[in-house]
Structures are given as structure tokens and as C-alpha cells.
N, C-alpha and C positions, 0 to 999 in steps of 0.2 A: 556581535551576533545580530543586532538589530538591522544592520545593513543587508543581511542575507535574507530577511523576511520578504521585502518587496520582490526580489528576484525569484524566490520560491513561489510567491503568489502569482507572479506573471507566468512562470513556468506552468503552474497548475491550470491557469486560464487557457493558455495556448494548448496545453495537453488535452483539455476538454474539447476545444474547438477542433483540433486535429483528429481526435477520436471520433467525433461526430461525423466529420467529413469522410474519413476512411470507411467507417462502418456503413454510413448511408450510401456511399458509392458502391460498396460491395453488394448491398441489398438491391439497389436500383439496377445494377449491371448483371448480377448473377442470381441472387436468391429468389427474388420475386418473379422474374421471367421464367426461370426453371420451375418454380412452384405453380405458376399459372399454366404452363405447358403440361405439367404432370396432371393437374386437376382436369384440364380439358381432355387429355387422353383417357383418364379414368372414366369420365362421363361417357365417352364414346364406347368404351368397353362395356360399361354397365348397360347402355342402350342396346348394344348388340347381343349381350348375354345376361339374362336376368340372374343367373347363378354365379356370375363373376365375383370373385373374392377381391375386395378392395385392398390394394397394396399401400404401403407406407413409404413416405419419402422424407428425407431430412430437410429438403427445401420447404416442404409444406409445414413441418414442425417449426421451422425458424422464420417463417415469412411475415408474421404479424408485427405490428408496431411495438408491442410490449417487449417482444424478444429483441428487436433492434435496440430499444432503449437499454435493455439489460446488457447487451454487448458494448454499447457506448460507455456505460458506467464501469464495466469490467476493464475495458481498455484504459479508461481514465485512471482507475485505481492502480492498475499495473504500472502505468507511467509514473505515478506519485511514489509507489513503492520502489521502483527502479531508481528514482532520484535519491531517495533516502538510503537505499542500499549502496549507491556509489559514494554518498557522503560518509557513510559508516566505513566503507572500505578505505577511503582516503585517510580518515582519522586512525584507522587501525594500522596503516603503514607507518604512522609516526611512532608507534610502540617499538619499532625496530631500532630507533635512534637512541643514542646515549645522550640524553639531555642534561645529565649531571656533569659530564665532562671530567670526571676524576677516576683514578684507579679504584678497583673494587675494594681493596683493602684500606683505602684512605677514608677517614671520617670527614663529615661535612660540618664545618664551623660556620659562624656568622659571616666571616670574610669570604670563605669559599662559596657559601650560598649566594652572596651578592655577585661573585664572579659567574656563578651558574646562571643567575638571572640575566646578567649582561650577555652571556653566551647564547641563551635562548632567544633574546630579543634581536641579536645580530645574526645568528645562524639560521633561525627559522623565518621563512617568508612571512610577510604581514598577514596574508590570508590564513596561513597555517597557525598563526598565533591565536586565532579564534577557535581552534580545535580544543576538545575537552582536555587532552593531556597537557597542552601548553598552558591553558588557563589554570588548571589545578596546580601545576608545578609553580607557576608564577605567584599564585595566591598563597601557596604553602611557604615559598621563600619569603614573601613579604611579611607573612605572619610570624615566621621564625625570626626574621630580622627585627621585628617590632617587639615581640614578647620574649624572645630567647627561651621559649617553652616548647619542648618536644610534644607534650600532650596537646597544646593548643594547635600546633602544626598538624598533628594527626587528626584533630577534630575538624579543621577546615577542609582537609582532604575528604573526609567522610561526608561532611555537609554538602560540599559541592558535587560529589558523586551522587548523593541522594537527590539533590535538586535536579541534576541532569537526568536522572532516571525518571523523575516525575515529569519533567519537560518532554522527554522523548515519548512518554506514555500519552501525554495530552496531544502531541502532534499527530498521533495516529487516530485521533477522534474523527477527522474528516473521512478517513478510509473506513473506519467502523460504521460511520453513517452511510457510506456507499454500500457496504455489505448488508446493512439493514434495509436500504432503499430497494435493492435488487429484488428480494422476495416480495416486497410491497408492490412493486411494479408488476410482478407476475400475478399477484392476487387481483390487481386491477384488471388485467386481462381475463382472469377467471370470472370476475363479476360481469365484465362486458360480454363475454361469451355466453354466460348463462342468461343474461338479460336478452340477448339477441335470440337465443333458443326459445325462451318463453314467449317472445313476441311472434314467433313463427309456430306456436303450438297448434293453431287452427289448421295449418297445412298438414301437420303430422296426423291430426284427427282425420283429415281427408285422405290420408294415405301417402302423402309426399313428405318423407322424413329427411330429404337431402339437406334442406336449410338448417334443420335442427342439429343434424350430425356435424355439419360444418361449424356451426356456432359452438357446439360442445367441444369440438376439436380445438378451436381457439382457446377455450377456457382451460382445458387440460394441458395443451402444449405450452402455453405461457407459464403456467405454474411449474411444469416439468423443467423447462429451460432455466427459469429463474432459480430454482432450487439447486440445480447442478452447478450453475455459475457461482452461486453463493458458497457452495462447498469448496470449490476451487479457490475462491477469493479468501475465505477464512483461513485456509491452509497457508496462503502466501502472507497474510497478515501475521499469523503466529510465527512464521519463519523470520520475518523482519523484526518482530518484537523480541524474539530470542537473540537475534544478532545484536540488537541495540543493548539488551541487558548484558550480554557477554562483553561488549565493548566497555561499558561502565565498570564492570567487575575487573576487567583486565587493566584499565586505567588506575583503579584504586590499588590493585595489587602491585602495579609498576611503581606507583608513588611510595607505597609502604616499603617495598623491598629495596628500591634503588635510592631512596632519598630519606624518608622518615627514620628508618632503622639505623641509618648512618649518621644521624645528627648528634653532635656533641656541643654542649654549651661551653 
């Protein structure tokens, strides 16, 4: 599994770079030009009609730098979750295989367990041998061959599955950090907008509240977008976490039903 870590790290770095390029390109080509055009049109309407009711535009809500940063983080988190979801799916496909290689009514002895170990190492590709099911099965066979104890074999299955569950939980820490960072970026926009509004308070006293309203719009829009994105991302995180937990439970059940319960000393 160690050799997979650098490739996943490189994938995350490239995913962040691609997310920034894609989101920034959309903002430069679509969002900000449309937002500027809409604001200019609204100013013309207000100048012509003092009773004109200001309209809202999604481009204006999304146009600031904080919202752009939130979308970059969202796309980055989704790419990482997609990577982990594909890895879980590949490991789940291994549960369809018969790694024991014996009839269901036949018990597993030390000799047949060693045959099963040889079968797994020859039948399963080298990359797939790093999957959870292959590692747990091989570890259980080695423990049974060494100790000839069914209880010890069951214990090693449980210990490895518990360790894998903790490892999968820790691997989601970067995504949880992103989910925490998105609302924080939104609050940064809130602070920036309120600061700009206070800096233009003297104009509001003189009767020109345009600058104040625009700055307050930055404050509230950034918070609104960040919270919505955070809600969506937390749902995706919990979905992936549930998928990983189900995988570990299914691997444990597979090993218990198809191997441990059939062991005979």
C-alpha cells in the first residue's frame, strides 16, 4: 500500500491544479463579464427611474474571489472523493470472487489453506493483492498455518478490518479539512465586505448608499455560497464514509463465512 501513496498524492496535486484552472477559466470567461454587464445595466435603470426595483442575478452572487475559491475547493474535494469511490468499487468487485477455491461443503485444513494462499498469489494480479480482502485472507491463512488456531485466525481478521476502518477514516481528514475551509473562506468574504462597507460609511451619510450596498452584497453572497457548497460537500463525504464502512464490514463477513467458519485443525 505504500507505493500507492505517492500516486494518490500526485493525483491530488494535479486535481487541485486542474480545479483551479477550470473554475478560474469559467469565472474569467462567463461569470465576471456577465456580472459586470448586469451591474452596469442596473445602474442605467436606476439612473433613469428612481423607483426602479433592483433585480438579483446569479452571476452577481457568484462573482467575487471568495466564491471562486469555494468552488475550487469543492471541485478538488469531489475529485478526491471520486478517486476513493473508484478504489472502493474495485475492491468491492473482488468480493464476487471465490478466493478459497474449495467446495462449500468442504472444510479448510492447514494443507488446503496453503493451497488457497498459493491460489490467491497466482490468480490475483499483483495490484489487486494490495486490496483489503486479499490482504486479510493471506494474513488469516498465514496465522492459521503458524498457530493452527481458529480463534487466532478470527482475531487477525477482526484486527485487520478494524485497522483498515481507522485508516480509511484518517484518509478522509483532508476532505474534512476542505469542508471546514469552505465556510471559513465564506466568512473571510463576509469580513471583507463589511470592512469595505464601513470604509464607505461617509458616502452613505451623504446619501450615496451604492457602495455600501455593494459591499454588503459581497459579505452576504460569499457566506451564502460557502454554506450551500459546504452542505453539498458534507453529504458527499458521509456517502463515501458509509461506502468505506460497508466495504470493511463485507470483507469481514466474507472472511468469516467463507474461510474462518470452515477451518478445521
